C-alpha positions, 0 to 999 in steps of 0.5 A, spaced: 747 493 548 744 498 552 739 494 556 742 490 562 740 483 563 736 481 569 737 475 573 731 473 577 733 469 584 727 466 586 730 463 592 725 462 597 724 468 601 717 466 602 720 459 606 721 463 612 721 456 616 728 453 616 728 446 619 735 444 622 737 436 622 735 435 629 729 439 630 725 437 623 718 436 623 716 431 618 710 433 614 707 432 607 705 437 603 698 437 601 695 436 594 702 436 591 701 434 583 706 432 578 707 438 573 712 434 568 715 427 568 722 425 564 729 426 564 733 432 568 739 433 564 745 437 566 753 439 564 755 435 558 748 432 557 748 427 562 742 425 566 740 426 573 740 418 576 738 414 582 745 410 582 743 402 581 736 404 581 736 403 588 730 405 593 734 405 599 734 411 603 741 415 602 742 412 596 747 417 592 744 421 586 749 422 580 750 424 573 750 419 568 750 417 561 742 418 559 739 411 558 732 412 558 731 408 564 726 409 570 732 411 575 732 417 570 725 419 570 723 424 575 717 427 577 717 434 578 712 436 583 708 442 584 711 443 591 718 444 588 720 436 590 723 432 585 721 425 585 724 418 583 721 411 585 716 415 589 722 418 594 725 425 593 731 428 591 734 430 598 740 434 601 744 429 606 742 431 613 739 438 611 746 440 610 748 447 608 755 447 607 759 447 600 760 440 598 754 437 602 752 430 598 745 429 595 741 423 595 735 419 595 730 419 601 723 418 603 719 425 602 718 429 608 716 436 605 722 439 608 726 445 605 732 440 604 727 437 599 725 443 595 728 445 589 727 452 585 728 452 578 731 459 576 731 462 569 738 461 568 737 453 569 740 453 576 736 448 581 736 452 588 735 448 594 730 452 599 733 450 605 741 452 604 740 457 598 745 453 594 745 450 588 745 443 585 752 442 583 755 436 578 761 436 583 768 438 579 764 437 572 766 430 574 763 426 568 758 420 568 758 417 575 759 423 579 755 424 585 752 431 585 752 436 591 750 443 593 755 449 592 754 456 592 751 458 586 756 461 581 751 461 574 756 456 572 755 450 567 755 445 572 750 448 575 745 448 570 739 443 569 734 442 564 727 439 567 722 435 563 718 439 558 711 442 561 715 443 568 715 451 567 711 455 572 709 460 567 704 460 561 709 461 555 706 460 548 709 458 542 710 463 537 706 463 530 713 461 526 709 458 521 708 451 518 716 450 516 718 451 523 718 444 527 718 445 535 719 438 538 719 437 546 720 431 550 713 429 550 712 427 543 714 420 541 721 419 538 718 416 532 714 422 530 720 427 531 724 422 527 719 422 521 718 429 521 726 430 520 726 424 515 721 428 511 725 434 511 731 431 509 729 427 503 726 433 500 732 438 502 738 433 501 740 435 494 735 441 494 741 446 493 737 452 489 730 450 491 725 455 495 723 451 501 726 453 508 726 449 514 727 450 522 728 444 527 727 447 534 728 442 540 726 444 547 730 443 552 731 435 554 734 429 551 732 426 544 734 419 541 734 421 534 738 422 528 738 429 525 741 429 518 741 437 516 740 438 508 740 445 504 736 451 507 735 447 514 737 450 521 737 446 527 737 449 534 736 448 541 732 452 545 736 452 552 739 458 555 746 454 554 747 448 549 748 443 554 740 443 556 738 440 549 742 434 547 741 429 541 743 422 542 742 416 537 745 418 530 746 425 533 747 431 528 750 431 521 751 432 514 754 428 508 755 429 501 752 422 498 747 426 494 753 429 490 757 422 490 761 425 497 763 431 494 761 436 499 764 443 495 757 444 493 754 443 500 752 450 502 746 454 506 745 450 513 746 451 520 746 448 527 746 452 533 746 452 541 745 444 542 749 438 544 750 432 539 752 426 543 752 420 537 752 413 540 757 412 534 762 417 538 763 421 531 760 426 527 760 427 520 760 435 518 761 435 510 760 442 508 763 448 505 761 455 505 754 458 509 754 452 513 755 455 520 756 451 527 755 456 533 754 454 540 755 447 539 758 441 543 760 435 540 761 429 544 766 425 541 770 426 535 768 430 528 770 429 521 769 435 516 769 431 510 764 426 507 767 419 510 760 415 509 759 415 502 764 411 499 768 416 495 775 416 498 778 420 492 774 426 490 770 427 497 773 434 497 770 439 502 772 447 501 770 452 507 766 452 513 765 456 520 765 453 527 765 458 532 763 458 540 763 451 540 766 445 544 768 438 541 770 433 546 774 429 542 779 430 535 777 434 530 779 431 523 779 436 517 780 431 512 780 434 505 778 441 507 781 446 503 780 452 508 776 453 514 776 458 520 775 456 527 773 462 532 773 461 540 773 454 540 775 448 544 777 442 541 780 435 545 785 435 539 786 437 532 789 433 526 789 434 518 792 440 514 791 443 507 792 450 504 789 455 509 786 453 516 785 459 521 784 458 528 782 465 532 781 465 540 781 457 540 784 452 544 786 444 543 788 446 536 795 447 532 800 453 533 801 457 527 805 453 522 804 456 515 803 453 510 797 449 513 796 453 520 794 460 522 793 461 529 791 468 532 791 466 540 785 471 542 779 474 538 780 482 539 773 483 539 766 480 537 759 479 539 756 472 538 750 471 534 743 472 538 739 466 539 732 464 541 731 460 548 725 458 552 726 460 560 724 456 566 717 460 566 716 457 559 717 464 556 720 465 549 726 470 548 732 472 544 738 472 547 743 478 545 750 476 547 755 482 549 761 484 546 767 480 548 774 483 547 781 479 547 777 472 548 779 465 548 774 459 548 767 459 548 762 464 551 759 459 555 764 455 559 763 458 566 755 459 565 751 463 561 753 467 556 753 475 558 748 479 555 741 481 554 734 477 554 729 480 549 722 478 550 719 475 543 714 480 544 719 485 542 719 482 535 715 483 529 715 476 526 715 477 518 712 472 513 714 472 506 707 475 505 710 482 508 711 488 504 717 492 505 712 498 508 709 493 513 716 491 515 718 498 516 712 500 520 714 495 525 721 497 525 719 504 526 715 503 532 721 500 535 720 493 534 726 488 533 725 483 527 725 476 526 724 473 519 720 466 519 723 461 514 721 462 507 723 466 500 721 474 501 720 478 495 722 485 497 719 491 493 723 496 497 728 497 502 728 495 509 730 501 513 733 499 520 734 506 523 734 504 531 740 503 535 740 496 538 735 493 533 736 485 532 734 483 525 734 475 525 733 470 520 730 463 521 731 457 517 736 461 512 730 466 510 732 469 504 730 476 501 730 477 494 731 484 491 724 485 487 726 491 482 733 493 483 732 496 490 737 495 496 734 490 500 736 492 507 740 499 509 742 501 516 743 508 519 749 510 522 747 508 529 750 503 535 749 496 536 745 493 530 745 485 530 743 482 523 744 474 522 742 468 519 739 471 512 741 470 505 740 476 500 739 475 493 739 479 487 733 480 483 733 480 475 733 488 475 740 490 477 741 493 484 747 498 485 748 496 492 744 490 495 746 491 502 748 497 505 751 498 513 751 506 514 749 511 509 755 514 505 760 519 509 758 515 516 763 517 521 761 516 528 765 511 532 761 505 535 767 501 538 763 500 545 757 497 541 758 495 534 754 493 529 755 485 527 753 481 521 753 474 523 752 468 518 750 473 513 750 471 506 749 474 499 748 471 492 748 473 485 745 468 480 744 461 481 737 461 484 734 466 479 738 471 474 741 476 479 745 482 478 748 487 483 754 492 482 756 492 489 753 486 494 755 489 501 757 496 502 760 497 509 760 505 511 759 505 518 765 504 523 767 498 528 762 493 524 764 486 525 763 481 520 762 474 523 762 468 517 760 472 511 759 469 504 758 473 498 757 469 492 757 470 484 754 464 482 758 459 478 753 454 477 745 454 479 738 453 475 738 453 468 739 460 465 741 464 471 749 463 470 753 467 465 759 472 464 753 477 461 747 474 465 749 474 473 753 480 473 756 483 479 763 487 479 764 487 487 763 483 493 765 487 499 766 495 499 769 497 506 769 505 507 768 505 515 774 505 520 776 499 524 772 494 521 773 487 523 772 481 519 772 473 521 771 468 516 770 472 510 769 469 503 768 472 497 767 469 490 767 470 482 766 477 482 768 480 475 772 486 478 776 487 485 772 482 489 774 486 496 775 494 496 778 496 502 778 503 503 777 504 511 783 505 516 784 500 521 781 494 518 782 487 520 781 480 516 781 474 520 781 468 514 779 470 507 777 465 501 776 467 494 775 464 487 776 468 481 771 468 476 771 461 472 767 464 466 772 470 464 771 469 456 778 472 454 783 476 457 781 482 454 774 482 457 778 482 464 783 487 464 784 492 470 787 498 466 793 495 462 794 490 468 792 483 467 786 481 471 783 484 477 786 482 484 781 479 489 783 484 495 785 491 493 787 495 499 786 503 497 793 507 497 790 512 502 790 506 507 796 506 512 793 501 517 790 494 516 792 487 518 790 480 514 791 473 517 790 467 513 788 469 506 787 464 500 786 466 493 784 461 487 783 461 480 780 456 475 779 459 469 775 454 466 772 458 460 779 460 458 785 457 461 789 462 458 787 467 462 791 470 468 791 475 474 797 479 475 796 479 483 791 476 488 792 482 493 794 489 492 796 494 497 800 499 500 807 497 501 807 500 508 809 498 515 802 499 518 799 494 512 800 487 514 799 481 511 800 474 514 800 467 511 797 468 504 796 462 499 794 462 492 792 456 488 791 454 480 785 449 481 787 443 477 792 448 474 787 451 470 789 458 469 794 463 472 795 467 478 802 471 477 804 473 484 801 473 491 801 481 493 804 487 489 808 483 484 811 478 490 810 471 491 811 465 486 806 464 480 801 459 481 799 455 474 799 448 471 807 447 472 806 449 480 799 449 482 800 452 490 804 458 492 805 461 499 808 467 502 809 467 510 808 475 510 808 482 507 810 488 511 
């Protein structure tokens, strides 16, 4: 982005008098008042704790597992002191050296007991100018100290809600956004969560959309995540908002443990620390987990509904996240993990892909594909509340050759945009209203709901952010392209579902006009968690779903789906018609986590030079009535991916193509992939599967690779060129 992040260092230049240990004059600030009361949380969601609940002077202050006791209940005072049991958080001996320990001491009003909370979460001691520091990222029971401020995660602290020095007001996101804070009763929060879950647990094609926002702090609740529900923390970093209790999870109990239809939900920018030590995340496509820390183990299939024979799961995306324990892939058929950090990993199946991740298996194909670093990516923008109570959207910077999470050593680099920069759209808005806001220079935030778009939303300004809350869904109302961009730098689009309408759209979403040629390598357009649907909810029709004409576009978790099931009358070979899912014309386009399914011709047509795809998952259309209805000239069926004959450079890693020709099991596809046979066009780790042996894929690529059919359902190929 072109705007520079401004780091506000409000350390007390105004505190001109610094008291030395031998000459300090004890005094008490007059008229200090309590501005907030509650837990102070830091790295890994641990609480600032008065060790053993002692009130003795010089008692150590430590970080400790949050337990809700009075030893962790701090008063934030207007004089910048932090008090527990009527005594103050104090730097021992008013020291200023790195490593000076922090203790409990009788309040005396000196600078050694004054702490200024920064916009990046740091607590800066007024006397020393140094930060409250979780010593060496030491874990529960570690006494805290002061250390030179480094903008690192072990120096970031979340104060109790209400302690902001500013007067930020919660924006009007509408009635389907729940904003929780620690001053609310746990029972009220849990009741709201349960009411939404009870409605959304099985509401796969419904029109309701919800968002749970948790202000920084610790919450002892259970957060099951249903369809069209997004759960986010509102801290600058995930460690500032912690869910204990039952943690954040989803299962497939509504579908007898079968998670292959658990779609459209999202968790971001939050820590889940369940008391059980294990998190269940049983999902398939369009269920991203981003900027999340899971404390303990994690399992990626349904292990709680009692079904152990058909508790399948099929696809997912975890990015920029930490799991402190072991990740178990369970029955997952395919998955992508990008820029993650795991304690360990177990489980395997057809196509598990790791890019820029640590604590994961090396390449061992079939089963595992490991790309050591992520070539280039921009993390998804996210909402947060700063220490002054102001609402912002943070836009991360481009990362190159990266490994691990963007927030490992402090705040993610990037730009903060005030919420006032955004037009908050509602489902009653027209395309004209939205375009007027965009033309005036506004960024765009879609509040939860289903939008009937009666024109084309034109995103023409560079560095525009277009963000959806609660899986906001935009429906083409009249055969229009729903959203189109100019060929400009740095557009960010994320968190949206694009639905085809009953009138055919020639193109549903277009990135850059036809013939775009400008380079955007220094400031790319990024599509994060962008999902499209043809049929299922409504009778949808679109010839081409997503056309990428601009160069250097990054796709990060895309699912383009011609529905194979849904509401009555919305699915059928001649009902929800759609030829192509993705057309790439731009040069140097990169995709991470690309899933394109059930389209009726070539599902991905790649025409641009220098392209790359990391993870691909595709099912051929289930409902082909007969072979003659599905011919590519004189060739049986269509490839899922076709790289144009003019392309001389392309790279693909971890690609899985599956068939399940349930309407007519005699249908065949000659190849899963077709591409030029050139040294610059390279494919690595490919697999084809005839699901249940229903239908045939004759070859993997260009006549190479075995036949997947009822006799041999799985075929793989390590490399091509």
